[in-house]
C-alpha positions in Angstrom: -44.0 3.1 64.7 -47.8 2.8 65.2 -49.1 5.6 67.5 -52.2 7.1 69.0 -53.1 9.8 71.5 -55.3 9.1 74.4 -57.0 10.8 77.3 -56.0 9.1 80.5 -58.9 7.8 82.5 -59.4 8.6 86.2 -58.9 5.7 88.6 -62.5 5.4 89.7 -63.7 5.5 86.1 -61.2 2.8 85.2 -62.4 0.7 88.1 -66.0 0.8 87.0 -65.1 -0.1 83.5 -63.1 -3.1 84.7 -66.1 -4.3 86.7 -68.3 -3.9 83.6 -65.7 -5.9 81.6 -66.0 -8.8 84.0 -69.8 -8.7 83.7 -69.7 -8.7 79.9 -67.3 -11.6 79.8 -69.8 -13.6 81.9 -72.8 -12.5 79.8 -71.3 -12.7 76.4 -68.8 -15.6 76.4 -68.4 -15.5 72.6 -67.1 -11.9 72.5 -63.6 -10.6 72.5 -63.1 -8.3 75.6 -60.3 -5.8 75.6 -57.6 -6.3 78.3 -58.3 -4.0 81.3 -54.9 -2.4 81.1 -55.7 -1.2 77.5 -58.8 0.8 78.4 -58.6 4.3 77.0 -60.3 7.1 75.0 -58.6 7.6 71.7 -58.4 11.3 70.8 -56.4 10.8 67.5 -55.1 7.7 65.8 -51.8 8.5 64.0 -51.1 5.1 62.5 -47.5 4.4 61.3 -45.3 7.4 62.1 -41.6 7.6 61.0 -39.2 7.8 63.9 -38.1 11.3 62.9 -41.7 12.6 63.1 -42.3 11.4 66.7 -40.8 14.6 68.3 -43.3 16.6 66.3 -46.2 14.5 67.7 -44.8 14.9 71.2 -44.7 18.7 70.8 -48.3 18.7 69.5 -49.5 16.8 72.6 -47.7 19.3 74.8 -49.3 22.3 73.0 -52.8 20.8 73.1 -52.5 20.0 76.8 -51.4 23.6 77.6 -54.5 25.0 75.9 -57.1 22.7 77.5 -58.1 22.5 81.2 -58.5 19.3 83.2 -62.2 18.3 83.2 -64.6 16.1 85.1 -66.3 13.1 83.5 -68.9 10.6 84.5 -69.6 7.2 82.8 -72.9 6.6 81.1 -74.6 3.8 79.2 -73.4 1.2 76.8 -73.6 1.6 73.0 -72.6 -0.4 69.9 -70.9 0.0 66.5 -71.5 -2.5 63.8 -74.0 -5.3 63.3 -75.6 -6.8 66.4 -74.4 -10.3 65.7 -70.8 -9.0 65.6 -70.8 -5.7 67.4 -68.2 -3.5 69.0 -69.6 -2.8 72.5 -68.5 0.4 74.2 -69.4 2.7 77.2 -69.9 6.4 76.8 -69.9 9.5 79.0 -72.8 11.6 80.4 -71.1 14.7 79.1 -68.4 14.4 76.5 -67.7 18.1 76.0 -64.4 18.0 77.7 -63.2 15.1 75.5 -64.6 17.0 72.5 -62.5 20.1 73.3 -59.3 18.1 74.0 -59.7 16.0 70.8 -60.2 19.2 68.8 -57.1 20.8 70.2 -55.0 17.6 69.7 -56.1 17.4 66.0 -55.5 21.1 65.4 -52.0 20.8 66.8 -51.2 17.7 64.8 -52.3 19.4 61.6 -50.1 22.4 62.4 -47.2 20.1 63.1 -47.8 18.3 59.7 -48.3 14.9 61.5 -50.9 12.8 59.7 -53.8 11.2 61.6 -57.1 9.5 61.0 -59.6 12.3 60.4 -62.9 10.4 61.0 -65.3 12.1 63.3 -64.5 11.9 67.0 -66.9 10.3 69.5 -65.8 9.9 73.1 -66.1 6.2 74.1 -64.2 3.3 75.7 -64.3 0.1 73.8 -65.0 -2.9 76.0 -65.7 -5.8 73.7 -65.3 -6.7 70.0 -67.4 -9.3 68.2 -70.0 -9.0 70.9 -72.8 -11.4 70.1 -75.8 -9.2 70.9 -78.3 -10.4 68.3 -81.1 -12.4 69.8 -80.4 -11.5 73.4 -83.7 -9.7 74.0 -85.3 -12.9 75.4 -84.2 -15.9 77.3 -81.4 -16.2 79.8 -77.8 -15.0 79.2 -74.9 -17.2 80.1 -73.7 -16.1 83.5 -76.0 -13.1 83.8 -78.9 -14.6 85.7 -82.3 -12.9 85.4 -82.8 -10.3 82.7 -83.1 -6.7 83.6 -84.7 -3.6 82.0 -82.7 -1.4 79.7 -82.3 1.5 82.1 -82.2 3.9 79.2 -79.4 2.0 77.4 -78.6 3.4 74.0 -77.5 1.8 70.8 -76.5 3.1 67.4 -77.9 0.0 65.7 -81.3 -1.4 65.0 -83.8 -3.1 67.3 -81.8 -6.4 67.6 -78.8 -4.5 69.1 -81.1 -2.4 71.3 -82.7 -5.6 72.6 -79.3 -7.2 73.2 -78.1 -4.2 75.2 -81.4 -4.1 77.2 -80.8 -7.7 78.2 -77.5 -6.9 79.8 -77.1 -5.7 83.4 -77.0 -2.0 83.7 -73.3 -0.8 83.6 -71.5 0.4 86.7 -70.9 4.2 86.4 -68.4 6.4 88.3 -66.8 9.7 87.8 -63.4 11.5 88.1 -61.2 14.1 86.6 -59.2 13.8 83.4 -55.9 15.4 84.0 -53.4 14.0 81.5 -53.1 13.0 77.9 -50.6 10.4 76.6 -48.9 9.5 73.3 -48.9 5.7 73.0 -47.1 3.2 70.9 -49.3 0.3 69.8 -47.7 -3.1 68.9 -50.0 -5.7 67.5 -49.8 -9.5 68.2 -51.9 -12.6 68.1 -52.7 -11.9 71.8 -53.9 -8.4 71.1 -52.3 -5.0 71.1 -49.7 -3.9 73.7 -49.6 -0.2 74.5 -46.4 1.6 75.6 -46.6 5.2 76.9 -44.1 7.4 75.1 -45.0 10.8 76.5 -47.6 12.2 78.9 -48.6 15.8 79.3 -50.6 17.4 82.1 -53.7 19.5 81.2 -54.0 23.1 82.4 -55.6 23.9 85.7 -59.4 23.9 85.3 -61.3 27.2 85.4 -62.6 28.1 88.8 -66.2 28.9 88.4 -67.6 31.6 90.8 -70.4 30.8 93.3 -72.9 32.9 91.4 -73.7 33.6 87.7 -70.9 34.1 85.1 -71.1 36.0 81.9 -69.2 34.0 79.2 -68.4 35.7 75.9 -67.6 33.8 72.8 -65.1 36.5 71.8 -64.0 35.2 68.4 -64.8 38.1 66.0 -67.3 39.4 68.6 -68.5 43.0 67.8 -69.9 43.6 71.3 -67.1 42.5 73.6 -66.7 46.0 75.1 -70.4 46.2 75.7 -70.3 42.9 77.5 -67.6 44.1 79.8 -69.4 47.3 80.5 -72.7 45.6 81.4 -70.9 43.0 83.5 -69.2 45.8 85.5 -72.6 47.5 85.9 -74.3 44.4 87.1 -71.4 43.2 89.3 -71.2 39.9 87.4 -67.8 38.3 86.6 -67.0 37.7 83.0 -64.9 35.2 81.1 -63.7 36.1 77.6 -63.1 32.9 75.6 -61.5 32.8 72.1 -58.7 31.4 70.1 -55.1 32.5 70.3 -55.4 35.0 67.4 -57.8 37.3 69.2 -55.5 39.1 71.6 -58.3 39.1 74.3 -56.1 40.9 76.8 -56.6 44.1 75.0 -60.2 44.3 76.2 -59.2 44.2 79.9 -58.5 47.3 82.0 -55.5 47.4 84.3 -57.8 47.3 87.3 -59.7 44.2 86.2 -58.8 41.4 88.6 -57.8 38.3 86.6 -57.9 35.5 89.2 -61.5 34.2 89.9 -60.3 32.4 93.0 -59.0 35.6 94.7 -61.0 38.3 93.1 -63.0 40.9 95.0 -66.8 40.3 95.4 -68.7 41.1 92.3 -67.2 41.9 88.9 -63.9 40.5 87.7 -62.6 39.7 84.2 -60.5 36.9 82.9 -59.6 35.4 79.6 -59.4 31.8 78.3 -57.6 31.1 75.0 -57.7 27.9 72.9 -56.0 26.7 69.7 -57.3 28.0 66.4 -60.0 26.0 64.6 -62.1 22.9 65.0 -64.6 24.7 67.3 -62.1 24.3 70.2 -63.1 27.6 71.8 -66.8 26.5 71.7 -66.1 23.2 73.4 -63.9 25.0 76.0 -66.8 27.4 76.8 -69.2 24.5 77.4 -66.9 22.9 79.9 -66.9 26.1 82.0 -70.7 26.6 82.1 -73.1 26.0 85.0 -76.8 26.6 85.3 -77.6 30.3 85.6 -74.7 31.6 83.5 -75.2 33.8 80.5 -73.5 33.1 77.2 -72.9 35.6 74.4 -72.3 33.9 71.1 -72.9 34.2 67.3 -72.9 30.4 67.1 -76.3 28.7 67.2 -74.7 25.3 68.0 -72.9 26.8 71.1 -76.2 28.5 72.1 -77.9 25.1 72.0 -75.2 23.5 74.2 -75.5 26.4 76.6 -79.2 26.0 76.9 -78.6 22.3 77.5 -76.4 23.2 80.5 -79.2 25.4 82.0 -77.5 28.7 80.9 -79.1 31.6 79.1 -77.8 32.4 75.6 -77.9 35.7 73.6 -76.7 36.5 70.1 -74.6 39.6 69.3 -77.6 41.3 67.7 -79.7 40.9 70.8 -81.6 37.7 70.0 -82.3 35.7 73.2 -82.3 32.0 72.4 -84.8 29.7 74.0 -85.6 26.0 73.9 -88.8 26.5 71.9 -86.9 28.0 68.9 -83.4 26.6 69.1 -84.2 23.3 67.3 -85.6 25.1 64.3 -82.6 27.5 64.2 -80.3 24.4 64.2 -82.3 22.8 61.4 -82.0 26.0 59.3 -78.2 26.1 59.8 -77.9 22.4 58.9 -79.9 23.0 55.6 -77.8 26.0 54.7 -74.6 24.0 55.2 -75.9 21.3 52.9 -76.6 23.9 50.2 -73.1 25.4 50.5 -71.4 21.9 50.5 -73.3 21.3 47.2 -71.8 24.4 45.7 -74.8 26.7 46.3 -74.9 30.0 47.9 -76.9 31.2 50.9 -77.7 34.7 52.1 -75.1 36.0 54.5 -75.8 38.2 57.6 -76.7 41.8 57.1 -74.3 44.6 58.2 -74.1 45.0 62.0 -76.0 48.2 62.9 -76.3 50.6 65.9 -79.8 49.3 66.3 -78.4 45.8 66.7 -75.9 47.1 69.3 -78.7 48.9 71.3 -80.9 45.8 71.2 -78.0 43.6 72.4 -77.2 45.9 75.4 -80.9 46.2 76.4 -81.5 42.4 76.4 -78.1 41.5 77.9 -78.8 43.9 80.8 -82.1 42.2 81.4 -80.5 38.7 81.4 -77.8 39.8 83.8 -80.4 41.3 86.2 -82.4 38.1 86.1 -79.3 36.0 86.7 -78.2 37.8 89.9 
């Protein structure tokens, strides 16, 4: 049977999408809108799966849901795939990190269960219309849409014609809500369009309860300074979350007197752990969903540091380097170029051995960041 795995949309988000569908049908009568009941965010498309492999797919959905917390989402602007005269028109999200983490977890579990799926890159979006005739809509009146409006920051993945077409549409309705479940669907194709049947739904884990003040978040996968992080957090009275994959045995870093429940912990320091599935940067995405402005993140990953800065958090590397917006773009560019060299079969210089001087620099700079955050 033909299967896919989807994140279930919150009611208010679905309502806004249905309102946008109605507007698009009036504005673009030549397009092919999706049916409202089929609106979804595809996390993984499995294609034709033998009946005997369906239980393995169900188990993968359950394991992924257990590892990922429910998360809040908010709709954003329209975008397009394909040529502007025959585009796929979709609506995205203001922050897709929760979807990214869930999709990564689903795909890792499918891989582990030996269930095949389409491995193209994931991008969180809801398809609203296929064959949308956007070319040439930058001027004149649209059928049923009345007076043209400005773009409102609408984004397109295509050239100027598609961008003009999107700009000519009314700004989309946006709303927000919490994604709490993930579902394995069967898809049956017909001349009237696909019909989706839910085969199995799993509830996501309870979301992390962020404290009222700053939080120290440690990317604990192979982190050489985890103990120093806990010591400085205790010293500063700042709670700490250790995040890593399931192979790290993070509990070993916690003392028996470290309170584990952020919702009921004593004022000041407490320690808790958050584990995710192995691979696909799932721990990194999970960290991002926990962050708020004013937090401090410890990570060896420049990409995660950049996402933390985007959330208004501070970021420090395990050797004591404090990342900032002025230099993070150049660091990301260097990482990208090094990856290109390695993919081409070349070699790049690896990191030097971790030293006592690195450890001392890290403790000194982390202490300063925690004091500034309080």
